[in-house]
N, C-alpha and C positions, 0 to 999 in steps of 0.2 A: 635577351635583357641587355641594356652594354650600363652600367656603373659606373659613377666616380667617386671615390673617397678624397674628400678632396680633402687637403692641409693636415695630415694627422699622423702622429706620435706611432711609430709602427714597433714594437717589443721583437725584436730580433732574437728570436728562441737556438737558431742554430750559434748564437757565436755570445754566446755567458748572457744572453737577455738584454746585449745593450737597446738602446734606443734611438732609433732611426727618425728625428724628425723635422717636421712641417716637409711632408711625402705625399704624394700622388697617386694614390690605385686604380689602375685601372683595367677592367673585368671586363671581359665578354666570351658569350660564352662559356659559361660555369668557370670560368678559368683565371685565374690573373698574369692580366697581357702583358703588364708593366710596370715598377716602381719610377716616378720620378722626382725631382726637387719640385716641390712643390710653384708656380706659375703660371703658366698659361696652359690654356684649357683650349681639350682639342674636343671637336663639339659632337653630337651625335650620343654623348654620355649622359646619363641620367645622377646632379651631382648631390650627392650628399655632402653638406658642410661638416666638416670636424676638426675643424680649430677647439684644438684643447682639449679633445679626445684621443686614447688609445684602440691600436689597434693589433690584438694578438690572435692565433692561431682559435680555428673554435676548440671546445675543449672533447678532446678523446673517453670515453665512460668503457672505461674494462671491461663490467664486471656488472648485468642489470639484468634485473626479470620485470618484466612490463605489464605481469597478469598483477597487478596491487600500488596502494595509493601511497603505502609511510604510514597509513593511520592504522594506532596502536589496534586488535583484536584477536580475541581468542580462539580464531580459526586458524592463526598461525603455529600455535602454539601444537595443536593435532588433537586429540579428541573426537568429542560426538558432532561438534560446532564444523569440524574439518570433514569430518565423513558425511556432512548436510550438506556443505560449500559443492563439496567436491561431485557431489549426485547430481547437483543442480544443474554444475557445469556440463554435465554429458547428456543434459539435456539440447532439444532444437532454441531453445529460447536463450537456456544458460547459454549456448556455445556465442551466440547473436550477443549477447553482455560483456562475453568475452572477449569476442572485437575490438566491439565498440573501445570497452577500459584500456586492451591495449593496443589499439590507435590513439587514443588519449593521454595513456602513459609518452608515448613515442612525442608525441607534438608536443606537450612538459617538459621533457627531455630537450628540441628543438627551441624554446622560447627560452629556455634557460642560459641556453649558449654553446650546446651541447651540439655536436653538428657528426659527429659519430660514437657509435652507440655500439657493445658487443654482448648480445646477448647470447649470456648462456644459463638455459633451460624455463620452457614453455612450460603452457599448459594443451596440448590437445594441436598441435602445432600452429599454433593459434602467433609467433610470433613469422614464423615464416613463410603465415598469409599474408602477413602484415608485410612485409619484404618486398612480396611479388607486388604488392599492392601499393607501393612506392615506384618500385620501378615502372611500374607505368606511367608514374607522375600524378595521380590519386592522393586523394584526402591532405586532410591539414598535416601529416609529415615529411609528405615529398619534399626532397633535397637532401632529409636526413640519412645518411651516409650508415648502412645498418647490417651487423653481421653476426649472424644467426646460428643457433645448435641444435634448436629444435628440444622434443624433450631430451635429459640428461639419463644417463644411463650409471645401473647403481646392482648391484646383485638383490635378494627376497631382503625384507629388513633394514635395507643399505639409508640415508639419506634423501628424504623427495621420492620415496617409493609408494605409487601410489598415489602423489599428486605432481611433481611434476620432473617426474623420472619416470621410465619403463626403466624393469626387472631379469634377469633371469639367472640361472644357477651354471650351468657350462656355458664355457668359454666358445662354441659353435654358436651356443643358443645366441652369446652375445657380440657373435661375429655379426649375425643375420639382423641382427636391430643396428649395427652401427648401419650394414647395408640399405637398409628400410629408412633412417634416418638421412643420411646422405640420399638417396632418388627421393626423399619430397625435397630435398633443396636447401639441408646446413653448409655455412661455413666450414662448421669447425665440429668437434665432437667435444661431449662435455661430461663428467664421470665425475660420481661420487664416491672415493674409494672410502672415505670416513664418516662417521654422523657429525653433528651437528652440534649446538647451544640448542636450541629449538626442541632435539630430541636425549639431549642425555643423562643419562640411568644416575650415574657418579659424578658427585664432586673431585672437580679437577681433572675428570676429563674429558672434554669434551669434543674428542673428533676418535671418538673407538672405532677402530677398525673396523669396516663392515667387506669388504672386498679384496681376495685374497692376490697371492700374486702372477698367478697361473690369470686369473679373468683380468689384470689390468692389463697385461700381455697380451693378452689375446684382445682386447677391443682396438687397445694403440697400433697393433700391427694392421691388423683390418684398415684406419682410422688412419696409417699412412701409407698403405697397400690403396688406397683410395686418396693419398694426396690431400689427406687434414692434419690438421692438427689436435691434439688433444689437452682441455685443457679441464683440470685438476681439484672437487674443490678435496680438500683436505685442512684435519685442525689437531693436527697431532704429530709429534717427531716419529713413530713408526707407522703411519702414515706416510708423511715424505719421507719416507725411506723407500716405502713400497709402490711407492707413483714415481723416483726420481730413480729406480734402478729397474724400471718396466716401461720404463716410453714415453710417458710423460710430458709435454712441455712445457707447458705452465701449471705452477701450482697457483693454485686460486685461496684466499685470503693467509693460509700455511702457520709453519711453528719454526724448529729452529731443526738446523740437518747434522747431520755426523757426515764426518769426513768425504768419505763413496758418496754420500747421496749429493753431494756440494757439488764433487770435481763427475758426477755425471751428468748433471744439471748446466755447468760450464761446459762443456763439452758435448752438450748438444746442444749449445746456443740458447737454453732452455731462457726462462724467467721468472718471476713470484708478482703474482698480483693482491695490493695491502686495500683492505676492506675496512677502513676504519667506521664508516657511517656508521655499518648499526653496532659494534664492538663498545664503541665508547657509550651511548644511550644506555647503552642496556646496560652496562657498567656501572654508570652510575650514576644512572637514576632509577627511581624507583621500583618495584615491580608492579604496584598498585598503576603507577605511568603506563609499564611496557606490556600492563597486560601476560606480562612473564613471570616463570614462578624465581623463586628464591635462588633457587639450581641454577638456572639461567643464567641469572644476575653475576654470579660468581663466576660462572663458565664464561664467559662473556670477561672479563677482566684478565681470565688464564688466557681466550687465543688475544686480546688486544698485548699483549707482555710477550708473549710468546712470538709474537709476528712481527713485532716491530725488534726481538732478537736476531729473527732468522733473516731479517732483512736489512740488517745490518752486517750479516756473513758472507749473506752473497755480494753485496757494494763491496763489500773490503776485495773477495775475486771480481772485481769488474761485471758481476752480473749483473744482466736490467731488471730493475725491478719497478712495476707500471701502478698505476691509482686505477679500482673503480670503486662503487657505492654500495653497489648489495639491490638496489632500490627493491621497494615494495617488503620490506624489514620494519618491526617496530620502527618508529621515525626513520627511516632512512627512506625521504621521498623520491620524485620525480625528477626536482627541479632542481634539488641542493647540492649538485655535482660539487661544488664551490667550496660545502662544507669541508668535502675531503680531502681540500689542499691544505685545510685552516687544520683539521687534525694533524695530519701528516704532519705538518711544519713539527706540532707540538706536542708529540710524540715522538719524535727522530731530530730533533732539530736543526732541521732544515730549513733553507730561507726562501724567503717567496717565487725568488727566482729559481732554483731546483724546484717547485711545486710545481711550478706553470708549466717550466720544460717537459716534466714528469708525466702532465696529464695533457701534455701536444704532441710532441717529439717524442719522444720517447716510447709511450705509449701505442704512435703510427710506424716507429722504430720495430716492437716486440708483437706488433699485426704483420709488419712486410708490405706496408703502404705508406712508409717514408718519403716514399718517391711523389706521388701524387698529393701528400696532405699533410699536418703539422707542422708546418710552420709557412711564413707568411716569403714566399717566393713568386718570382714572372715563374712561370708556368706550371703552378701546381692548380688543385682541388682550388677555388674562392669559398672553404670553408673557412669564413672569417669571425669573429667577436667583439664588439667597437663597446665600448664603457665609455665612464665620464671621469675616472680619475685614472692614478697609476697604479695599476695594481700588483705592484713589487713593492709597495709603500703600505699599500692598504688590500688586502685579497677578499674585503668585504665590497670594496670595488664592480665584481663580477660579480655577486647579487642581484643584480639592477645590469642589466643589459642596454646600450643605447640603442644597438638596432645588432639585428643576428645573419648572417649569408653562409648558405647552405648550400653549397654547387651552383652559386650564381641565381639561388631564389633569395632576396633580401623581405627579412621579416624587421621592419618599424617600429619601433618602441613597443617591444613584447616584454609580454605579463602573462605569467604564468597565474594558473590557479590556485596562492596558499592555500593551505589546511591550518584555520584559523591555534587551534589546540595543537597539533605538533608545531609553529611555529612559537608557541605561548613555550613549551619545550625547552625546545632548541634553545630559546632564550637561555631557559634557566640555566644548561646541561654547558653554556658558555658562561656565566661566573663562577661554576664547579670549576670547570679548567683555570682557571681566572685566580683562586684564593691555592 
């Protein structure tokens, strides 16, 4: 399919998010063939009038889970409800329902303007199965660039153990798990070094260390031997140190760094992935709304604050910091990636231009795919988001895309299916943040 985006304004994320006005973008074979000044139209292209519209790279979401909707549920907090859900998923019917849910989630991402997704922790290899389906150009999520970790890896009792993570105690057993996950088709390995907000037992300690240095090193060594990077769920300073000193490539969520940990991540050309999308709602809205207890609410605030401080440390040293949403968490949907940019600006003082660059080119650089996607340039993949107004002036325009293009696949008038109760609570959150 050949497509012409006629008379559009292009946001140049590679050069300070300057705006290239009145441009024509010619797309063929899934790539941006050329960018010209608006004028004489070449024949053979299906034209989309983009007069007054703005074109930017498709968003890249660095941290997602596709097995949920973001609607608050007691099952997310553990206990009997979670056990019943896990038991159901392990039935034939449950696997079928899970596969449909995961594909629907990926489609929601795509319809919202996200053209590249890094999934970091799935159930029953469901994300890997979806990726294989997309590669065959089948299903509603075709065109989406999906990078998958398969199930996470942790120690017994670690974050996600028994749900989206596989656990083992001995280093050699952990290495075997890594090999099995890679054999299934994983693009990276996800480990859970610390616990998280939902399984914390102490006030002010959301990231209790669950994996030893020896265990983390075993996973990282095996993953690197297989040319796979390692992303680590970490929510405490001690967890950051163990992860950084033992080979982890990206710190997910994060906390503050000591001098040695910071140096290790910098020398390794590592990165940190911020996920404000669950932290802010869980910290600022009532536990009656989130379905999480008061302890989770308090610890979410701790995570939010420590995440911001850690990111500032890295950026002062020139270490890359990317953005993800941790979708499937309470009030963290599959279609509100744009809100992560808003939260990032609110928490760090960054500009809209800085947020847009992070969610596109910087995320692509962290993934090592910036030669393929992440900016609007000739020869790159046609992963594009077209919006009605200038997002540099108001990020909210990203909420309702005019057109989404994923590896050349054109989705006109995309409309994600929004969860009304969640949207109402997020609007309340916006009011809280503005006070």
